[in-house]
N, C-alpha and C positions, 0 to 999 in steps of 0.2 A: 339580647344581642351577644354573639360570641365572636371572639377574635382569635385567630390562629397565632401560633408562636412565630416569632421572627425567623426568617430564613437565615441559615448559616451562610457564610461567605461562599462555601463550596456549592451550596444549593442555588445561591443567586447566580453564580457563574454558569451553572448547568442550565438554569432557566434562560439566561441571556443567550447561551449558545443554542438552545432549542429555538428561541425566537429568530435568531439569525438564520438558522437552518431552514425554518419554514419560509422565510422571505426569499432565501437564495436558492432553494431547491429548484431543480430543472426537471422538465418532462422526460423521465427515463422509464423504460420498461424493464422490469426485472434487473435492477442494477446489482453490482457487486458491493455488498455492505461489509466493511472490514475495519479493523483497528486503524486509526489515523496514521500511526507510525509505519504501518505496512504500506500505505499508499504514498508516503512521503519519505522514502528510504532510497539509499544507493546500494542496497545489498544485492541487487541483481545487475550483473554486468550487461552493458548494452551490446551484446553479441550472443550468438548461439553456438559458435565453434571456437576452438582454441581456448577453452576454459581450463583452469587449473584443476586437475583431478586428484592431486596428492591428498591422501587421507589425513596428513598432518597439517593441511591448510587451515589457517585461522586468520581472520581479519575482522577488525572493528570498523564499521561504516558509519560515518557521521554526516548528517545534514544539519548543520548548526541551527538550533531553535526548533527543530522538528523531531529528530530521531537519532538514537544510537542503537545500532543493530549489529550483533556479532554473529558471524557465520563460521562454523567449524565443520571440517570433513571434506569439503571441496568447494569450488567456486560455483555460484549459481548464475544462470543466464536468462535471456528473455523467455525461453521455453518453460523454465521453472516458474517464472513470474506468472505467466499465463495460466499454468496448471493450478497454482495456488489461488490465483484470483478467481478461477472458475469454481473452486470449492466455496468461496464466500458468496457465490451467486445462488447457492443451494440452501435449503432449510437446515437449521441446526436444532438439535434437541439437547436440553439440559438434563444431565444424568447425575444422580447421587448414589454413592455406594459406600458400604462400611469401610472405615479406614483401619487397615491391619496394624498400623503403628499407634493407634489410639490407646492412651493410658488414662484412666480416671484420675482426676486431681491434677492434671497437667494442662498446658496450653495447647496440646495437640488436639485438633478437632476430631469428633467421633466419625465424621463422614468426609468423603472426598467428592467434590463437585466439579464437573467439567462439561464442556460442550462437545457434541459428537455429530458428525454428518454421516448418514448412510445413503449410498447412492449406487450407481452402476456405471460401467465404462460408457454405455450407450448414452446415459443422461449427461455425463461429463462432456462427451464429444458434442452433444447437441447444444449445451449452453456455451460452448466455445465456437459455435457457428460452423462446425466442420461436418463433412458428410460421414455417415456411418459406414466407413470402409475399413477393411482389415488393416490396411497400412496405417491409417490414423490411430486405430486401436493399439497396434504394436508400438507405434511411436509414443503414445501416451503412457503405456505400461512402462516403457523404458525410462521416460521422464520421472515417473513416480518411483521407480527403482533407485534413481539417482537422488531423489528427495529423501528417500529412506536413509541414505548414508549421511545426511546433513543434520546438524543441530543449528537452528536459528533462534538466537536469544534476543529478546526485546528488552533493552535496558530501561531502567526507570527514568533516568535523566533524558533531556531533549538535546543535550550537547555534551561534549567531553568535559567542558568546564563544570557544568552542572553535575555531571556524574562524579567528577573528582571531589566536589563539595560533599556529595552524598557519601562517598567512600571515607572521606576524612571524618565526617560526622559519626560514622559507624566504626571508625578506626580499622578499616579494612585496607590491606596493602595491594590488592589485585582486583581485576575485574571480577565481580562476584557472580556466582550462579545461584545464589540462595534466593528463596522466595521473597518477593517484595523489592528486590533490587534488579533481578533479571530472571526471566522465565522463558522456557521454550515456546515457540509458536505452535508447533505440532509435536505431540509426544508419541503418536503411533499412527502408522498408515498400513493397513492390511487389505488384501483382496483374496477372493476365493478361486480365481481363475483368470484366464486371458481370453474369455469370450465376451461378446458385447453386453450380455445380460448378467455377467458375473458381478457379484456385489463387491463394493468398495467401502471400507469404513475408515474414517479419519477422526482421530481424537485430538482435540486442541488442548494446549497447555494452559496453565493458570493465567498467563498474560492476556489471553483472549477472553477468558472468563471475567477478569477484572475490568478490562476495557469495555466489555459489553455491559457489565453492571454499572459502570460509571459513565456510560454513554459516550465514551471516547471513540466514536465510530464515524466513518465518512462513507459516502456512496460514490461510486464512479460509474460512468456509462460503459458497461462491459461490452456492449455491442461494438462501440467504437474501438475499445481496446483490442478486441479480437480481429477487427477489420484492418488495423494498422499493419503496414508492411515492414517498415523500418524499425530496427532495434532502438534507435534513439527516440523515435516517436513513442514506442512502448514504454520507454523510461520516463519521458516527460509528461505524458498524458495523465497518469494517475495523480500526480502532484497538481497539475493545472486544473483538472476537473473536480478535484476534491476541495478546491478553494474557489467557490463560485463568486466571491466578492472581489476577486483579483482580476485585473485587466492587462497586466504586463508582468514580465519576469526578466531579471538580469541574467546575462550569460554566466556570471559567477555561480549563481544558483543552479543553472542547468549543468554546469560542470560538476558541482557537488553531487547532483543527482546521478551523474554518470561516473562518480567515483574518482574524480580527478581534481587537481588544483591547477587552474588555468595559468597562474603566474609563478608556478614553482620552477626550480632549477631544471627539472626534467622536461619542461615544456619549451618549445621554440616557436618562432614566428610561423614556421611551417605547420607545426602541429596545431597551433591556435587557428590558423587559417582553415585547416581541414575540419576542426571542430565546428567552426562557424558555418562551414559548408554543410556539415551534418545537421546542425541546428536548423538551417533554412530548409533542408530537405524534410526534416521532422515536422516542421510547421506546415509545409505543403502536404505532407502525408495526413496530418490531422484534419486539414480542410477536405482532402479527398475522401477520408473516412467518415465525414459528416459530423465531426466533433467541433470544429471551428468554422465560423463563417468567413473570416478573413484575418490577416495578420500583417504587420509591417515591422521593419527593422529600424531602430534608431541608434545612431552613433553617439556615445556619451564620452565625456572626458576629453583630454587633449594630449598631444604629443604621442610618444611611443606607447603610453598606457591607455590608449583609446579602447573603449569597451563597447559592448552592444547591449541594447535593451529591446526585447521583443514584445510588442503590443499585439493583443489579439481580441477577437470578439467571438463569444460562444455562439454556436449555431442554434442551441436551444435556449429560449428565454427563461428567466427566473420566474418564480411564482409572483414576486413583487411586480415585475415588468408586465406579466399577464394581467394582474389585478388593476394596474394603472391603465392598461390598454382598454380593459372592459369599462372602467370608469369614464374613459374618454370616448366611449362608443366605437372603439376600433376593434377589428378582429385581430387577436394576437397571432403571431407567427406560429405555425405548427411546430410543436416540440419534436425534435429529432431524437429518436432513441439511440 
């Protein structure tokens, strides 16, 4: 009789996360599989126009408990989110190459390893559910030209408080760009031309490599993402769909995903009323796109600080729900891609 070694706490957490994933996964065809912090970030503004294009633009986006992402070079919008999410719907290849900085007897590794996606404009347009038309091609080329100008850094901490503790531990006085503390999402985007079949190559940074190796990945229903019409729906859906065990979300969290503080001095009763209108429209959009079956709004709190909580039901059943339906002799609802 042989016994295996005890699992480390990290391995136990990974196993538990895997079990939850298997029970909560939903019927999706060709989902976008990406780092969890990319799906649960406010780094993409909920709009396509009037974005800040100043090359000196720098902002740190926090969704407390989930992600800290820093964007440098210009502001990103819904069109950039969709383009990047489309990349994570495609196959990635692990590539290793000699490290020119390697020195024997040092801690510098002899090779550099990264993930790379090789595709074409035609394939990207297809996975985004668009027609293979020259106008869509030119629009996508323009979006990738803008992505080339940007550095997206995924920080190690999941909140600014946690990040501050990490910095103090390492005795660092500024937001770090060094390996292990923050790393670029994409290091290189190149293409050979602006024809439908021109090749496109995307090289991902070490943050993607580390998250893939540590299984810090989530999948979202990309068909729904690309069918959504409104910018706020495109902002909320990845967070909602990447957490299949959740059935409600507070408006404060939705505001964080939209990059705003609902009760800050800059907000007024009028801006909060408009945001709630945007939220209701976003949930209607998610139903129309086939992501949600239904939703309802609950008023929480009292007095002038009344808030909103949005309850929702996914259109696609989880694996656990389908297993229970089979055990009961019922025909499970058809999963919606």
